[in-house]
C-alpha distance (Angstrom), angle and dihedral (degrees) to the residues before:
residue distance angle dihedral
M1 . . .
A2 3.80 . .
D3 3.79 123.6 .
N4 3.79 119.9 -109.5
K5 3.80 87.6 -109.9
D6 3.82 87.0 71.2
F7 3.80 90.4 57.5
A8 3.77 130.3 74.4
V9 3.78 131.3 -157.4
F10 3.81 112.6 -110.1
E11 3.79 125.6 -166.9
V12 3.81 113.9 -139.7
F13 3.80 120.5 -145.3
S14 3.80 127.6 -174.7
Q15 3.79 134.7 -160.6
K16 3.82 117.5 -153.1
T17 3.82 98.0 -163.2
P18 3.81 135.2 9.0
T19 3.82 90.4 -101.2
S20 3.81 99.1 41.9
Q21 3.78 125.3 95.3
F22 3.78 124.4 -105.7
V23 3.82 112.5 -99.3
Q24 3.80 124.6 -159.5
Q25 3.81 110.5 -116.0
Y26 3.80 110.8 173.0
S27 3.80 145.7 -41.2
L28 3.79 128.4 -103.7
L29 3.81 139.5 -177.8
A30 3.80 117.4 -120.0
P31 3.80 137.7 153.5
N32 3.82 94.2 -125.1
H33 3.81 145.5 -7.1
E34 3.81 94.7 -88.7
V35 3.80 94.4 54.9
A36 3.82 91.2 42.8
L37 3.81 90.2 53.3
A38 3.82 91.6 47.7
M39 3.82 91.1 49.6
A40 3.80 91.7 48.0
R41 3.82 91.1 48.0
E42 3.80 91.9 51.4
N43 3.78 90.7 48.5
F44 3.81 92.9 51.3
L45 3.80 92.5 47.9
R46 3.81 86.1 66.7
R47 3.82 93.4 47.8
D48 3.77 137.7 46.8
T49 3.75 119.7 -35.6
C50 3.78 117.5 -96.4
Y51 3.78 136.4 -176.8
N52 3.80 98.9 -134.6
I53 3.79 142.6 -4.8
M54 3.78 131.5 -153.9
V55 3.80 133.2 -167.2
V56 3.79 123.7 -157.8
K57 3.77 126.3 -174.5
R58 3.79 105.8 -116.7
E59 3.80 92.6 -134.7
D60 3.83 88.5 59.2
M61 3.81 91.4 58.4
H62 3.77 115.3 91.1
V63 3.79 128.3 -167.4
L64 3.76 131.0 -165.0
P65 3.83 110.0 -93.4
S66 3.80 114.7 -113.2
E67 3.81 92.3 -115.4
E68 3.83 89.3 60.4
R69 3.81 98.0 46.0
W70 3.80 91.1 92.1
A71 3.80 86.3 80.0
L72 3.83 89.4 67.2
E73 3.80 94.5 60.9
R74 3.78 113.4 112.4
M75 3.75 120.1 -112.3
D76 3.81 115.6 -124.1
N77 3.80 95.7 -125.9
K78 3.80 97.6 60.8
D79 3.83 101.2 88.8
Y80 3.78 90.1 122.5
R81 3.81 88.3 68.7
T82 3.80 93.4 61.2
T83 3.79 129.6 64.9
K84 3.80 88.1 -112.2
G85 3.80 87.6 66.4
Y86 3.82 90.2 59.6
A87 3.81 96.5 51.7
E88 3.80 94.3 102.0
L89 3.79 97.1 34.4
Q90 3.82 94.6 109.2
A91 3.82 91.6 51.7
R92 3.81 90.9 48.8
W93 3.80 92.2 51.0
R94 3.81 90.4 47.9
H95 3.82 90.5 50.9
H96 3.82 92.7 49.8
K97 3.81 91.7 45.9
E98 3.81 91.1 51.7
Q99 3.81 91.1 48.3
Y100 3.81 90.1 49.8
E101 3.80 92.7 48.2
K102 3.83 91.5 48.6
K103 3.80 89.9 50.6
Q104 3.81 91.3 48.8
A105 3.82 91.7 48.7
A106 3.81 91.4 49.1
N107 3.81 91.4 52.2
K108 3.84 93.1 55.1
């Protein structure tokens, strides 16, 4: 039997439908990608159906270091990028349309 040093930790992701996102399911130990994929496939055959599975060696996954996470904080002036920023859009359009129509009527 091989030592644990010959094995790597793989993260297993599944996709329920062709249009859904991959979701992390669990981790497993395997000697390589092919065996990890076979183990994940066998595991999913006993569970719910899924459209696709993916295995990624954990050491190949990289996260943003904690000292750099400040860059992910939202700026206060970006409300237009959220749905909240569009709440009064209809009223704004109505106001501009009325102003335009008044201007057109005054020019006649």
